[in-house]
C-alpha atoms as a printed R data frame, in Angstrom:
    type eleno elety resid chain resno       x       y      z
1   ATOM     1    CA   MET     A     1  -0.014  -0.014 -0.004
2   ATOM     2    CA   GLU     A     2   1.171   3.474 -0.697
3   ATOM     3    CA   PRO     A     3   1.537   6.023  2.169
4   ATOM     4    CA   SER     A     4  -1.625   7.963  1.282
5   ATOM     5    CA   THR     A     5  -3.644   4.733  1.420
6   ATOM     6    CA   LEU     A     6  -2.167   3.895  4.829
7   ATOM     7    CA   SER     A     7  -2.984   7.319  6.235
8   ATOM     8    CA   TYR     A     8  -6.491   7.168  4.761
9   ATOM     9    CA   SER     A     9  -7.254   3.772  6.264
10  ATOM    10    CA   ALA     A    10  -5.747   4.763  9.631
11  ATOM    11    CA   ASP     A    11  -7.875   7.941  9.691
12  ATOM    12    CA   PHE     A    12 -10.993   6.040  8.752
13  ATOM    13    CA   GLU     A    13 -10.314   3.347 11.351
14  ATOM    14    CA   GLU     A    14  -9.839   6.004 14.029
15  ATOM    15    CA   ARG     A    15 -13.089   7.775 13.086
16  ATOM    16    CA   LEU     A    16 -14.932   4.480 12.968
17  ATOM    17    CA   THR     A    17 -13.742   3.224 16.385
18  ATOM    18    CA   VAL     A    18 -14.406   6.584 18.073
19  ATOM    19    CA   SER     A    19 -17.922   7.001 16.664
20  ATOM    20    CA   CYS     A    20 -18.876   3.277 16.619
21  ATOM    21    CA   PRO     A    21 -17.276   0.968 19.141
22  ATOM    22    CA   GLN     A    22 -17.234  -2.711 18.170
23  ATOM    23    CA   THR     A    23 -20.302  -3.467 20.279
24  ATOM    24    CA   ILE     A    24 -22.306  -0.818 18.382
25  ATOM    25    CA   ILE     A    25 -21.068  -2.181 15.060
26  ATOM    26    CA   ASN     A    26 -22.132  -5.707 16.006
27  ATOM    27    CA   GLN     A    27 -25.526  -4.479 17.209
28  ATOM    28    CA   THR     A    28 -26.040  -2.538 14.022
29  ATOM    29    CA   ALA     A    29 -25.045  -5.553 11.942
30  ATOM    30    CA   ARG     A    30 -27.640  -7.708 13.779
31  ATOM    31    CA   ALA     A    31 -30.316  -5.032 13.485
32  ATOM    32    CA   CYS     A    32 -29.730  -4.771  9.714
33  ATOM    33    CA   GLN     A    33 -29.754  -8.578  9.360
34  ATOM    34    CA   PHE     A    34 -26.153  -8.494  8.099
35  ATOM    35    CA   LEU     A    35 -25.126 -10.697 11.015
36  ATOM    36    CA   LYS     A    36 -27.679 -13.419 11.581
37  ATOM    37    CA   ARG     A    37 -25.494 -15.801 13.641
38  ATOM    38    CA   ASP     A    38 -22.027 -15.702 15.075
39  ATOM    39    CA   TYR     A    39 -19.369 -15.060 12.478
40  ATOM    40    CA   ARG     A    40 -16.499 -17.466 11.802
41  ATOM    41    CA   LYS     A    41 -13.958 -15.498  9.822
42  ATOM    42    CA   ILE     A    42 -15.376 -12.180  8.707
43  ATOM    43    CA   SER     A    43 -16.628 -10.038 11.565
44  ATOM    44    CA   PRO     A    44 -18.691  -6.938 10.812
45  ATOM    45    CA   LEU     A    45 -15.706  -4.776 11.824
46  ATOM    46    CA   THR     A    46 -13.360  -6.729  9.578
47  ATOM    47    CA   PHE     A    47 -15.835  -6.422  6.713
48  ATOM    48    CA   VAL     A    48 -16.018  -2.627  7.065
49  ATOM    49    CA   LYS     A    49 -12.249  -2.210  7.443
50  ATOM    50    CA   GLY     A    50 -11.577  -4.518  4.532
51  ATOM    51    CA   LEU     A    51 -13.883  -2.527  2.263
52  ATOM    52    CA   SER     A    52 -12.469   0.806  3.395
53  ATOM    53    CA   CYS     A    53  -8.857  -0.286  2.850
54  ATOM    54    CA   GLY     A    54  -9.675  -1.591 -0.601
55  ATOM    55    CA   SER     A    55 -11.671   1.460 -1.632
56  ATOM    56    CA   PRO     A    56  -8.699   3.846 -2.334
57  ATOM    57    CA   ASN     A    57  -8.184   1.692 -5.445
58  ATOM    58    CA   ALA     A    58 -10.298   2.868 -8.348
59  ATOM    59    CA   PHE     A    59 -12.005  -0.524 -8.744
60  ATOM    60    CA   PRO     A    60 -11.142  -2.836 -5.818
61  ATOM    61    CA   SER     A    61 -11.635  -6.460 -6.661
62  ATOM    62    CA   LEU     A    62 -12.880  -9.192 -4.369
63  ATOM    63    CA   ASN     A    63  -9.313 -10.560 -4.420
64  ATOM    64    CA   ILE     A    64  -7.912  -7.285 -3.054
65  ATOM    65    CA   ILE     A    65 -10.632  -6.993 -0.412
66  ATOM    66    CA   ALA     A    66 -10.199 -10.672  0.656
67  ATOM    67    CA   ALA     A    67  -6.387 -10.245  0.841
68  ATOM    68    CA   THR     A    68  -6.814  -7.127  2.978
69  ATOM    69    CA   MET     A    69  -9.188  -8.906  5.339
70  ATOM    70    CA   ALA     A    70  -6.831 -11.888  5.486
71  ATOM    71    CA   LEU     A    71  -3.974  -9.628  6.509
72  ATOM    72    CA   MET     A    72  -6.127  -8.067  9.247
73  ATOM    73    CA   THR     A    73  -7.308 -11.364 10.693
74  ATOM    74    CA   SER     A    74  -4.308 -13.615  9.951
75  ATOM    75    CA   ARG     A    75  -6.751 -16.113  8.452
76  ATOM    76    CA   LYS     A    76  -7.267 -17.262  4.914
77  ATOM    77    CA   ILE     A    77 -10.308 -15.516  3.432
78  ATOM    78    CA   SER     A    78 -11.421 -16.327 -0.098
79  ATOM    79    CA   LYS     A    79 -12.924 -13.934 -2.594
80  ATOM    80    CA   GLN     A    80 -15.975 -16.223 -2.581
81  ATOM    81    CA   ALA     A    81 -16.462 -15.672  1.172
82  ATOM    82    CA   VAL     A    82 -16.313 -11.906  0.629
83  ATOM    83    CA   GLY     A    83 -18.689 -12.186 -2.345
84  ATOM    84    CA   LYS     A    84 -21.243 -14.035 -0.213
85  ATOM    85    CA   ARG     A    85 -21.205 -11.185  2.304
86  ATOM    86    CA   MET     A    86 -22.027  -8.669 -0.418
87  ATOM    87    CA   SER     A    87 -25.814  -8.423 -0.155
88  ATOM    88    CA   ASN     A    88 -28.668  -6.006  0.340
89  ATOM    89    CA   GLU     A    89 -28.213  -6.464  4.087
90  ATOM    90    CA   ALA     A    90 -24.575  -5.419  3.740
91  ATOM    91    CA   VAL     A    91 -25.616  -2.260  1.899
92  ATOM    92    CA   THR     A    92 -28.133  -1.413  4.635
93  ATOM    93    CA   PHE     A    93 -25.510  -2.069  7.294
94  ATOM    94    CA   LEU     A    94 -22.898   0.121  5.611
95  ATOM    95    CA   LYS     A    95 -25.399   2.964  5.075
96  ATOM    96    CA   HIS     A    96 -26.339   2.838  8.750
97  ATOM    97    CA   LEU     A    97 -22.680   2.930  9.815
98  ATOM    98    CA   LEU     A    98 -22.061   5.843  7.466
99  ATOM    99    CA   LYS     A    99 -24.843   7.770  9.160
100 ATOM   100    CA   LEU     A   100 -23.362   7.012 12.584
101 ATOM   101    CA   VAL     A   101 -19.879   8.130 11.513
102 ATOM   102    CA   ILE     A   102 -21.185  11.383 10.005
103 ATOM   103    CA   ALA     A   103 -23.538  12.199 12.882
104 ATOM   104    CA   TYR     A   104 -21.007  11.608 15.702
105 ATOM   105    CA   PRO     A   105 -18.774  14.688 15.210
106 ATOM   106    CA   LEU     A   106 -21.836  16.846 14.434
107 ATOM   107    CA   LYS     A   107 -23.417  15.695 17.727
108 ATOM   108    CA   ILE     A   108 -26.782  15.071 16.055
109 ATOM   109    CA   ASP     A   109 -29.081  12.055 15.881
110 ATOM   110    CA   TYR     A   110 -28.078   9.756 13.023
111 ATOM   111    CA   ARG     A   111 -31.661   9.871 11.645
112 ATOM   112    CA   GLN     A   112 -31.137  13.563 10.774
113 ATOM   113    CA   ILE     A   113 -28.604  12.483  8.170
114 ATOM   114    CA   ASP     A   114 -31.217  10.836  5.892
115 ATOM   115    CA   PRO     A   115 -32.310  14.015  4.055
116 ATOM   116    CA   PHE     A   116 -28.707  14.862  3.244
117 ATOM   117    CA   LEU     A   117 -27.873  11.376  1.936
118 ATOM   118    CA   GLN     A   118 -30.919  11.447 -0.367
119 ATOM   119    CA   LEU     A   119 -29.144  14.179 -2.350
120 ATOM   120    CA   PHE     A   120 -26.662  11.520 -3.486
121 ATOM   121    CA   SER     A   121 -28.064   8.737 -5.635
122 ATOM   122    CA   GLN     A   122 -25.042   6.421 -5.237
123 ATOM   123    CA   VAL     A   123 -24.769   6.335 -1.430
């Protein structure tokens, strides 16, 4: 990874852990049906971090995301395992986390973020 990617992922990880502790992330994942039973390899936090570290690439592949997650967890994670986690529930979960991360520094309720996100069709 290049230095800008490392600083980006470290900044994102810091913002994520400050605004959403792991317990909140797991509760949100369960509420959004992203996490239906206990995870084996890919925790909700690992999923989010893996996607965020792969996103500085213009078009991150499942291979890149899986390799990033494997480095984080010291476990072998296949691109098929990551692909199975990509679902409508994952999109709902990530949108909800985005609202929490945006709302935290503004000190507002995360539900107040909805009107602003509707301005963007690809969020």
